[in-house]
N, C-alpha and C positions, 0 to 999 in steps of 0.2 A: 798800477795801470791795469785796467780791465782787459782780459784776454778772451775775446769772443771771435771765433773764426769768421772770416769774410765768406758769405754765401755767394760766391761769384755767379754760379748758375742762375740763382734766383734773381740777382740784380741785373744780369745780362738780359734776362726775360723782361724786366722793367724797361730796360733801355730799348729793346726791340719793339715793345708795346707802344712806346711813345714816338717811334719812328726816328730814333737818333742813332746815326752811324757816322763813320769816318768821312763818308762822301758828303754828308750834310755840313760838316765843318768847313768844307770848301766855300760855302756861301759867305763865310766871314771874310774870305779873301784879304784884301789890303786893309780891312777894318780891325784886324787883330791888334795891330799896333796901336790903334786909336783907343781901344779898351785898355790894353796893358798900360799905356802911358798915364791912365787915370787911376792907377791902383792905389796911390797914396791919398789921392783925393777921396777915393771911395772909403778907405780905411778911417780917415778923419771924419768923414760924414756919418759913417756907421757908428763910430765911437760917440759922436755927439747926440745921435738919436737916442741911444741906450743910456747915455748919461742923464737924459731928460726923464727917465722912468725910474721912480724911486727904488723899485725892487731890483732892477739891474744896475742901478747906480752904486748900490752897496757892493756888488761883485766887482765893478770896475775900480772902485776906490780902494779895495783891498787886494789887488793884484800885487804879488811881492816884487816883480821886476817891472818897473815903469816901461811903458811902450811896447811890451811883449805882445799885447793883444792886437794893437794896430799893425804891428809887423806881421802877425799871423794872418789877419784879415787881408792885408795887402798881398801877401803870398797866395792866399786862396783865390783872390780876384785874378791875379796874374795866371795862376794854374788853370783857372776856368777857361781862359781864352788862348791858352798856349798848349793845352794838353791834346793828346791823340786818343783819349778815351780808353786807354789801356788799363791793365789790372793795377798798375801803380796809382793811377788816377782814382780808381775805385777804392783802393785800400786807404788812401789818404782821406777821402771823404768818409769812409767807414770810421776811421780813427777819431774824426771830428764828432761824430754821433756818440761814440764811446766816451769822449772827453766831456760831453755835455752831461752824461750820466754821472761822471765822477765828480763834477763840480755841483751837481744837484740842480742843474738849470731846468726851470719849468719849460716843457716842450712847446708851450704856446709862445714863449719868447723866441725860441728857435724858429718857429714858423713865421713869427713877425719879422725876424731877421731876413728871411728869404723874400718877404714882401718888400722890405726896404731895399734889398739888393735889386730886385726886379724893377722897381721905380728908378733907381739910380741908372741902371743899364738902358732902360727904355728911354730915359731922357738923353743919353748918348746917341741912341739910334735916331731920335727925333732931330737932334741938333747937328750931328756929324755924318750921318749916312744920307746919300742922295735919295730923294723920294721914290725913284723907280726901283731901288734896291732895299728900301727901308722895311717893306713888308716881309721879305724873305729873311733878312737879318733879325728882325724883331721875333719872327716865329722860332728861329734857331735859338736865339737867346732864351726864350721861354722854355724850350725843350731842355736846354742845358740846366737851367735853374730847377725845372721840374724833376729832372734826373737826380740832381744834388739833393733835393728835398726827399725824394723817395729813399736814397741811400741813407741819409742822415736819420730819417724817421725809422727806417728799418733797424739801424744800428741801436738807436735809443730804445725800441721796443724789445729787441732781442736781449740787450744787455739788462734792462730793467726786469724783464720776465725771468731771465736766468738768475739774477741775483735773488729775487723773491723766491723762486723755486728752490734754489740751493739752501737758502735759509730755512725754509719750511721742511725740506727733506733732512736737513741736518738736525733740526729740532726732533723730527720723527725718529731718527736713529738714536739719538741721546735718550728720548723717552723710552723707546722700545728696549734698550739695553737695560735700563733701570727696572722696567716692568718685569722683564725676564728674571732678573736677580731677585726682586721682591716675590715674584711668583714661585721661584724655587724655594726660598725659605719657608713660604706658607705651605708648600707641599710637604716639606720635611716635618713641620709641626703637625700637619694633618695626619700623616702617617703614624706619628707617635701618640696621637691623641686616641682616646677610647670612643667607641660609637655613641656611648651614653654620656659623654662629656658634652656639656653645653657649648663648649668651644668648637666641637666637631662641626656642627652645622654652620657656624661662623666661618671656619676655615674653608669649608666647601663653597660658601657663597663668595668669599675672597678669591678663591681659585677661579671661579666662573667669571668674576669681574676682571681678573688678571688676563685670562684668555681673551675676553672681549676687547680689552685695551690692546693686546698684541695684534688681534685682527684689525682693529681700527687703524693702528699705525701702519700695518702692512697695506691696508686699502688706501690710505692717504698717499703712500709712495706710489702705488699702482696708478692712482688718479693723476698724479703729476707726471709720471713717466709717460702716460698716454698723452697728456696735455703738451709735453715738451717735444716728443719725437714725431717725425713725419711717418705716417703709415706706409707699409710696403704692400701696395695693392696688387692682388693676384686672384686668379680663379680658384675657388675653394668648394669642395664637395659639402653640400648642406647636410646631408645625413651623417657624414663623418664628424662635422663640427658638433652636432647635437649628441652623437654617440660619445665623443671625447669629454664633453661637458658632463654628461651623465655618469661616465666612468669616474671622473674627478670627484663627483659627489657621492660615490660608493652607493648608488641606489639600491643595489641588491641587499646590502647589509643594513644601512641606516633607514631606508625607506622601503623595505621589502614588501610592505602591505599596500603600497601605492600602485594603482594601475596607470601605466603610461601608454597612451594611445598616440602613435606617430603615424601621420598620413601626409606624405609629401607629394606634390605635383610633379609628376614624371617629366613634364615639359620644361621644368626649371630646376635641374639637378645641382646647379652651381650658383654661387653668389660671388660678388667681388668684394674684397676687403683685405685687411691685414689678418693673417691667420691667428696670431696670438690675441689680438684685440677683439676680433669677432667671437672667438671661442670664449674669452672672458665674458662677453655679453651674454651668451647662452648660459654660462655657468652661474652668473649672478641672478639672472631672471629665473632659471629653473630652481636655483637654491631658494629664492624667495617663494616660488610656487610650491615647492615641496614642504617648506616650513609652514606655509599658510593653509595648505589644503585641509579640507574638512575630514577629520578622522573617522567620521561615520560613513563618509562617502569619498574615499581617497582616490581622486581621479585627476590626472593631468592630460590634457589633449594638446598635441602639437600639430598644426596644419600649415601647409604652404599653398598659396593660391596665386595663379597668374591671372592678372586682369588687363584686358586690352586698353583700359583707360589709363594704365600706368606702364607705358612701353619701357622695356629694358629694366623692369622692376619686378620683384616678387614680394608678395605680402605674406608674412609669417605671424601666425597666431599661436599664442601659448595661454591656454585657459586652465585655471584651477578652481576647485569647488570651495575654496575658502571664503570667509566673510569679506565682502567687498569693501574697499576703503570708503570712508565717509567723505562728504564735501570738505570738511576741515583738513583731512589728510590729502586730498587731491591737490590742494593749493601748495603743499610743501613736499609732496612725495619725491621730487627729484632734487631736493636741496640736500647738500652734504650735511652729515650729522643727524639728519632727521630720520627716526625710525619709529615704528609702532611696536617693535619687539623689544622686550626688556633688555636683551643683551646684544641687540643689533647695532652695527656701526654707522648705519645711515649713509653708506657709501656705495652699496651695490648698484642701485638705480642711477645714482650720479655718474659712477664709472660707465655704466652701460650707455647712458644718454650721450656722454662725452665721446665715447668710442664710436658710436654710431654716426654722430655728427661728423667726426673726422674722416669716417669712411663712406661719406655721402649717403647715409641712411637716416632713418628717423624712427621714433618710438613714441607711442601713446598708450595710456592705460585707461581701460573702460570697465567701470563696475557693471556687472550684470545682475540686476536686482533679483534676490531670492535664488540665485544660481551660483555666482562666484565672481571671479575677476578675470578679465581678458587683457593680455599684453599684445599689442599689434606693432610689428616692426616691418619697416619697408626697406629693402636692400636692393642694391643694383645687381644686375646679372650681366654675364659676359656677352 
């Protein structure tokens, strides 16, 4: 059984957004019993609809316990019209969504199921509810079914995404462990070999490839960690984010000859975002810039600009004097695994793009002919 926690806060926000609360349920009044009394009829009708679809017919015909699905659907129908919209109601609907993932049900058939249920319920309203009350009851029934659909779809997406992510992260861990072991053996052989030995250069190349693989696996995990978690948005000092990213890159040692010109607009000293994620954005972009910079003119410029046309936003530009990407590179530059560097992982810009998107920002890259490359970020301000 899949174990994915119920995000009550998010689901209650859905409930509030569609205007469904306990006071709304009063509109059902004496008609609750009318709906509940039709639960078995609904289950039979629902069963027959999906028995007529070849793809779902296979599922129905291979249920181990005869009648179990009809019983479940009758129970769901009864719960729908007798619940008080409490956490137990939400949790039961959530489990239905998880169950659909377990049986590998195509989400489109789940959506079709809600359409079938809606038609059945509206037919009851049309035949059993007096005309002067039918409008209010019909609207309430639609809200109930919309809420059910939102919960079930959320569970389906969360469970499917989590399964996929856990598999990928598990593969990444396994590969990383093996790469580390292989790299360790190669380093031992490298130390024992003579500089003039033809194998020395081969060992050196293998070590570099091993390090690249380790970095790629680490970047893959970082990418999916950002994808999976909700950012903790807070006010952050822009100059500190840049300084921390440069410190991580050991600029003074590795890129000591590169001139870094930082000019930040004093009217926007802070940006909004998740501290770790936004710092990673600057780390990856600055790493790319430092590696790409023209060695004959090693210059990085970092500007921030406030523009009245972008309220509550700050524009940040990072320019380097390296060779600008060509048209063929621009089409793929944000794609994972795509890199123009021999030992690049192809995840730096993909991570940055994803992190900015989740933190309500954006990023574009502009080639500056005969000058270099400019990265433009837009971030929110407090």
